[in-house]
C-alpha positions as CSV (number, residue, x, y, z in Angstrom):
1,X,27.4,-47.6,66.8
2,X,27.6,-43.8,66.7
3,X,31.2,-42.5,66.5
4,X,31.7,-38.8,66.8
5,X,34.7,-37.0,65.4
6,X,35.3,-33.3,65.6
7,X,38.3,-31.1,64.4
8,X,40.0,-29.2,67.2
9,X,42.9,-27.2,65.9
10,X,44.6,-26.6,69.3
11,X,44.3,-26.9,73.0
12,X,42.0,-24.0,73.7
13,X,39.2,-24.4,76.1
14,X,36.4,-23.0,74.0
15,X,37.4,-25.1,70.9
16,X,37.4,-28.3,73.0
17,X,34.2,-27.4,74.9
18,X,32.4,-26.8,71.6
19,X,33.4,-30.3,70.4
20,X,32.5,-31.9,73.7
21,X,29.0,-30.3,73.6
22,X,28.4,-31.5,70.1
23,X,29.6,-35.0,71.0
24,X,27.4,-35.2,74.1
25,X,24.4,-34.1,72.1
26,X,25.1,-36.6,69.3
27,X,25.4,-39.4,71.8
28,X,22.4,-38.3,73.9
29,X,24.6,-38.4,77.0
30,X,22.4,-35.7,78.6
31,X,19.6,-38.2,79.0
32,X,21.9,-40.1,81.4
33,X,22.5,-37.2,83.7
34,X,20.8,-36.3,87.0
35,X,22.0,-34.2,90.0
36,X,22.7,-37.2,92.3
37,X,24.9,-39.0,89.8
38,X,28.4,-39.9,91.0
39,X,30.6,-39.5,88.0
40,X,34.2,-40.7,87.9
41,X,36.5,-39.5,85.1
42,X,39.3,-41.9,84.3
43,X,42.1,-40.1,82.4
44,X,45.5,-41.3,81.2
45,X,48.1,-40.1,83.7
46,X,50.7,-42.8,83.1
47,X,53.5,-40.8,84.6
48,X,54.4,-37.2,85.7
49,X,54.6,-35.4,82.4
50,X,53.7,-31.9,81.4
51,X,50.5,-31.5,79.3
52,X,52.7,-30.2,76.5
53,X,54.1,-33.7,76.1
54,X,51.6,-36.0,74.4
55,X,51.8,-38.8,77.0
56,X,48.8,-37.9,79.2
57,X,45.3,-36.7,78.8
58,X,45.3,-32.9,78.4
59,X,43.7,-31.1,81.4
60,X,41.7,-28.8,79.1
61,X,39.9,-31.9,77.6
62,X,38.9,-32.9,81.2
63,X,38.0,-29.3,82.0
64,X,35.6,-29.1,79.1
65,X,33.9,-32.4,80.1
66,X,33.6,-31.2,83.7
67,X,32.1,-27.9,82.6
68,X,29.5,-29.8,80.5
69,X,28.7,-32.1,83.4
70,X,28.1,-29.2,85.8
71,X,25.8,-27.5,83.3
72,X,23.7,-30.7,83.5
73,X,23.5,-30.3,87.2
74,X,26.0,-32.9,88.1
75,X,28.1,-31.9,91.1
76,X,29.7,-35.2,92.3
77,X,32.6,-35.4,89.9
78,X,35.8,-37.3,90.8
79,X,39.0,-37.8,88.8
80,X,40.5,-41.2,89.6
81,X,43.6,-42.8,88.2
82,X,46.3,-45.3,89.2
83,X,49.5,-44.3,87.4
84,X,52.4,-46.4,86.4
85,X,54.2,-46.2,89.8
86,X,53.1,-46.2,93.4
87,X,49.5,-45.7,94.3
88,X,49.6,-43.4,97.4
89,X,49.0,-39.8,98.3
90,X,52.6,-38.5,97.9
91,X,53.0,-40.1,94.5
92,X,49.6,-39.1,93.1
93,X,49.8,-35.5,94.4
94,X,52.9,-35.1,92.2
95,X,51.2,-36.7,89.2
96,X,48.2,-34.4,89.6
97,X,50.5,-31.3,89.9
98,X,52.8,-32.1,87.0
99,X,50.1,-33.3,84.6
100,X,48.0,-30.1,85.1
101,X,45.1,-31.7,87.1
102,X,45.4,-29.4,90.1
103,X,44.1,-26.5,88.1
104,X,40.8,-28.4,87.7
105,X,40.0,-28.0,91.4
106,X,37.5,-27.3,92.9
107,X,35.2,-28.2,90.0
108,X,36.5,-31.8,90.1
109,X,37.6,-33.8,93.1
110,X,41.1,-35.3,92.7
111,X,40.8,-38.8,94.2
112,X,42.7,-39.2,97.5
113,X,41.2,-42.6,98.4
114,X,43.9,-45.1,97.7
115,X,42.1,-48.2,98.7
116,X,41.1,-51.0,96.3
117,X,38.5,-53.7,96.3
118,X,38.1,-57.1,94.7
119,X,35.3,-57.5,92.2
120,X,34.3,-60.9,90.6
121,X,34.4,-61.3,86.9
122,X,31.9,-62.9,84.5
123,X,31.7,-66.6,84.4
124,X,34.1,-68.0,81.8
125,X,36.7,-65.3,82.1
126,X,40.3,-66.4,82.5
127,X,40.5,-63.8,85.3
128,X,38.1,-64.8,88.1
129,X,38.4,-61.4,89.7
130,X,40.1,-58.0,89.5
131,X,41.5,-55.8,92.3
132,X,40.3,-52.3,91.3
133,X,40.7,-48.8,92.7
134,X,37.7,-48.0,95.0
135,X,36.4,-44.8,93.2
136,X,35.8,-46.8,90.0
137,X,33.6,-49.3,92.0
138,X,31.7,-46.5,93.8
139,X,30.9,-44.7,90.5
140,X,27.4,-44.5,89.0
141,X,28.9,-43.3,85.7
142,X,32.4,-43.7,84.3
143,X,33.8,-41.4,81.6
144,X,37.0,-42.9,80.1
145,X,39.2,-40.1,78.7
146,X,42.3,-41.5,77.1
147,X,45.2,-40.3,75.0
148,X,45.8,-41.7,71.5
149,X,49.2,-43.4,71.4
150,X,51.3,-46.2,70.0
151,X,52.4,-48.6,72.7
152,X,55.6,-50.7,73.0
153,X,53.8,-53.9,74.1
154,X,50.2,-53.7,72.8
155,X,51.0,-51.6,69.7
156,X,48.1,-49.3,70.3
157,X,46.7,-47.4,73.3
158,X,43.2,-46.0,73.4
159,X,40.0,-46.7,75.3
160,X,40.6,-50.4,76.2
161,X,44.2,-50.0,77.3
162,X,43.4,-46.9,79.4
163,X,41.3,-49.0,81.8
164,X,44.5,-50.8,82.9
165,X,44.9,-47.8,85.1
166,X,42.0,-49.0,87.3
167,X,44.3,-51.6,88.7
168,X,46.2,-50.1,91.7
169,X,49.9,-49.1,91.4
170,X,52.4,-51.8,91.3
171,X,49.8,-54.5,91.0
172,X,49.9,-53.7,87.2
173,X,53.4,-55.2,86.8
174,X,52.1,-58.3,88.5
175,X,49.5,-58.6,85.8
176,X,52.2,-58.4,83.2
177,X,54.1,-61.2,84.9
178,X,50.9,-63.3,85.2
179,X,50.1,-62.8,81.5
180,X,53.4,-62.3,79.7
181,X,52.2,-63.5,76.3
182,X,50.6,-60.7,74.2
183,X,47.5,-62.8,73.4
184,X,46.9,-63.6,77.1
185,X,47.6,-60.0,78.2
186,X,45.2,-58.7,75.6
187,X,42.5,-61.1,76.7
188,X,43.1,-59.8,80.3
189,X,42.7,-56.2,79.0
190,X,39.4,-57.1,77.4
191,X,38.1,-58.9,80.5
192,X,39.1,-55.9,82.6
193,X,37.3,-53.5,80.1
194,X,34.1,-55.6,80.3
195,X,34.4,-55.5,84.1
196,X,34.9,-51.8,84.4
197,X,32.4,-51.1,81.6
198,X,32.6,-47.3,81.2
199,X,29.5,-45.5,79.9
200,X,31.4,-43.1,77.7
201,X,34.9,-42.9,76.2
202,X,36.5,-39.8,74.8
203,X,39.9,-40.0,72.9
204,X,42.2,-37.0,73.1
205,X,43.8,-37.1,69.7
206,X,44.3,-33.3,69.4
207,X,48.0,-34.2,69.9
208,X,48.8,-37.9,69.8
209,X,52.0,-40.0,70.3
210,X,53.8,-42.1,67.8
211,X,56.9,-44.3,68.1
212,X,58.0,-45.6,71.5
213,X,54.8,-44.9,73.3
214,X,53.2,-44.8,75.8
215,X,55.8,-42.3,77.3
216,X,58.9,-42.3,75.1
217,X,57.4,-41.4,71.7
218,X,57.0,-38.2,69.9
219,X,54.2,-35.8,68.9
220,X,51.9,-36.7,66.0
221,X,49.0,-34.2,66.1
222,X,45.6,-35.3,64.6
223,X,43.7,-32.3,65.8
224,X,40.8,-34.5,66.5
225,X,38.5,-35.3,69.5
226,X,36.6,-38.6,69.4
227,X,33.7,-39.8,71.6
228,X,31.6,-42.9,71.6
229,X,29.7,-45.2,74.0
230,X,31.1,-48.3,72.3
231,X,34.9,-48.0,73.0
232,X,35.7,-51.4,71.5
233,X,34.6,-50.3,68.0
234,X,36.0,-46.8,68.7
235,X,39.5,-48.3,69.2
236,X,39.2,-50.1,65.8
237,X,38.2,-46.8,64.2
238,X,41.0,-44.8,65.9
239,X,43.7,-47.3,64.9
240,X,42.6,-46.8,61.3
241,X,43.1,-43.1,61.7
242,X,46.7,-43.8,62.7
243,X,47.1,-45.9,59.5
244,X,47.5,-49.0,61.7
245,X,45.9,-52.3,60.8
246,X,43.4,-52.8,63.7
247,X,43.5,-56.6,63.1
248,X,47.2,-56.6,63.8
249,X,46.5,-55.1,67.3
250,X,45.9,-58.2,69.3
251,X,43.4,-56.7,71.8
252,X,41.3,-55.1,68.9
253,X,41.5,-58.3,66.9
254,X,40.2,-60.3,69.9
255,X,37.5,-57.7,70.5
256,X,36.3,-58.1,66.9
257,X,36.4,-61.9,67.2
258,X,34.4,-61.8,70.4
259,X,31.8,-59.5,68.9
260,X,32.6,-56.6,71.2
261,X,34.0,-54.4,68.4
262,X,31.6,-54.1,65.4
263,X,33.5,-52.1,62.7
264,X,30.7,-52.8,60.1
265,X,28.3,-50.8,62.3
266,X,30.2,-47.5,62.6
267,X,28.0,-44.5,62.0
268,X,30.3,-41.4,61.8
269,X,28.8,-38.2,63.1
270,X,30.4,-34.7,63.2
271,X,33.3,-33.6,60.9
272,X,34.7,-35.6,58.0
273,X,37.8,-37.7,58.4
274,X,40.8,-35.5,57.4
275,X,42.3,-36.3,54.0
276,X,45.9,-35.5,55.1
277,X,46.3,-38.2,57.8
278,X,49.8,-39.8,57.8
279,X,50.9,-43.1,59.2
280,X,52.1,-43.3,62.8
281,X,55.6,-44.5,63.4
282,X,55.4,-47.8,65.2
283,X,57.4,-48.7,68.4
284,X,60.8,-50.2,68.0
285,X,59.4,-53.4,69.5
286,X,57.1,-53.7,66.5
287,X,59.8,-52.8,64.0
288,X,62.0,-55.5,65.3
289,X,59.7,-58.2,66.6
290,X,58.3,-60.1,63.6
291,X,58.0,-63.5,65.3
292,X,54.2,-62.9,65.4
293,X,54.2,-63.0,61.6
294,X,55.5,-66.5,61.3
295,X,53.2,-68.8,59.3
296,X,50.8,-70.9,61.4
297,X,51.8,-74.0,59.5
298,X,55.3,-74.0,60.9
299,X,56.0,-76.7,63.3
300,X,55.9,-75.8,67.0
301,X,59.6,-76.5,67.7
302,X,60.7,-74.1,64.9
303,X,58.2,-71.4,66.1
304,X,59.6,-71.8,69.7
305,X,63.2,-71.4,68.5
306,X,62.4,-68.5,66.1
307,X,60.5,-66.7,68.9
308,X,63.5,-66.9,71.1
309,X,65.8,-65.6,68.3
310,X,63.6,-62.7,67.3
311,X,62.6,-61.7,70.8
312,X,63.1,-58.1,71.8
313,X,64.8,-57.1,75.1
314,X,65.3,-53.7,76.9
315,X,68.8,-52.2,76.5
316,X,70.1,-49.5,78.8
317,X,72.0,-46.4,77.8
318,X,74.2,-45.9,80.9
319,X,75.0,-42.3,79.9
320,X,71.3,-41.3,80.2
321,X,70.5,-43.4,83.2
322,X,70.3,-41.4,86.5
323,X,69.6,-44.4,88.7
324,X,66.2,-43.2,89.8
325,X,64.9,-46.8,90.1
326,X,61.6,-46.4,88.2
327,X,62.6,-49.3,85.9
328,X,63.3,-51.6,88.9
329,X,60.1,-50.5,90.6
330,X,58.0,-51.4,87.6
331,X,59.7,-54.6,86.5
332,X,57.2,-57.5,86.9
333,X,60.0,-60.1,86.9
334,X,62.2,-58.2,89.3
335,X,65.3,-58.6,87.2
336,X,66.5,-55.0,87.4
337,X,68.7,-53.7,90.2
338,X,70.3,-50.3,90.9
339,X,74.0,-50.6,91.4
340,X,76.4,-47.7,91.6
341,X,73.6,-45.3,90.7
342,X,72.9,-47.2,87.4
343,X,70.3,-49.7,86.4
344,X,71.6,-53.2,85.8
345,X,69.5,-55.7,83.7
346,X,69.5,-59.5,83.5
347,X,68.2,-61.0,80.3
348,X,67.2,-64.2,82.0
349,X,63.7,-63.9,83.3
350,X,62.8,-60.9,81.1
351,X,59.2,-61.2,79.8
352,X,59.7,-58.3,77.3
353,X,56.8,-56.3,78.6
354,X,58.8,-53.0,78.4
355,X,57.3,-51.6,81.6
356,X,60.9,-50.4,82.3
357,X,61.0,-48.4,79.0
358,X,57.5,-47.1,79.7
359,X,58.4,-45.7,83.1
360,X,61.9,-44.4,82.4
361,X,61.7,-40.6,82.7
362,X,65.1,-40.2,80.9
363,X,64.4,-42.3,77.8
364,X,67.5,-44.3,78.8
365,X,66.0,-47.7,77.7
366,X,65.7,-48.8,74.1
367,X,64.9,-52.1,72.4
368,X,67.4,-54.7,71.3
369,X,66.9,-57.9,69.4
370,X,68.2,-61.2,70.9
371,X,69.7,-62.3,67.6
């Protein structure tokens, strides 16, 4: 597995474009290109955030990739994403504008087809089918361009997790509700990744996010751009760059166990790994929730009780809450209501997915331990 890594000191088009060209050459991506190819770029646009905030894929990374594609004669290029909220024209137009995607027109078409289709999964999958946004299914070639971040539920967000944005709008909270256990949710992400199966994955780690990601964390620049065809192994590699243990990230652990990620076969190309990398701060959910570390030999009743005691729940700061309703909109269990212009939570029924924390634009939701 060829893993490319290039130093990019800042978000400047020429710096990024140079790294993209080197990566495409190292991975022989040019051999895949032809003028009639329908390419879909899948970025991370989880919510309406300025590119200066490290929550979304930076538009200059996408611009550099589009520039390279056009130089290969590719003209049919679409940017398609389903963000954390609604999946309709009004909502996505705002996402495109705030996240800096509008500036990419007319070189790339910003998707305005908000239909979705059902696609069957491989035999043996727990998910028999997925409902995916139409541009992904109509693509000849998918380029997955994600943002490197920590994540409140999964611990890590990279290539695998970015493909969750191929499920339309508020159907994503339904997937959280169907698979509330992190092991089951991670298995779903891997089955989804195998179904979408992008041909190339680029990780924007020029500026990354640590702490309460994927939207409430803080900047942790790595000044790196990564690219690989094998995004399962790439996620293992990228987690190591963050000084996280990949085998403690459930979806990466499962990818290794399934033979999807092959860390022993990494062949690094490009620049050397920087010597001065520092550990990423983990989300509050991971700092507090150590139930997953209980010894396997403990009896099931004790594990059940301990899990309840150590479970994390969202906690609202009423002074910061503006009553926008994003938390209620994204709650899979529908336990959040807006009363007197403030969010009101019920602990009963909470599955601790932290979608509410992820989608809160005011950072008014934190993590609290049950005990």
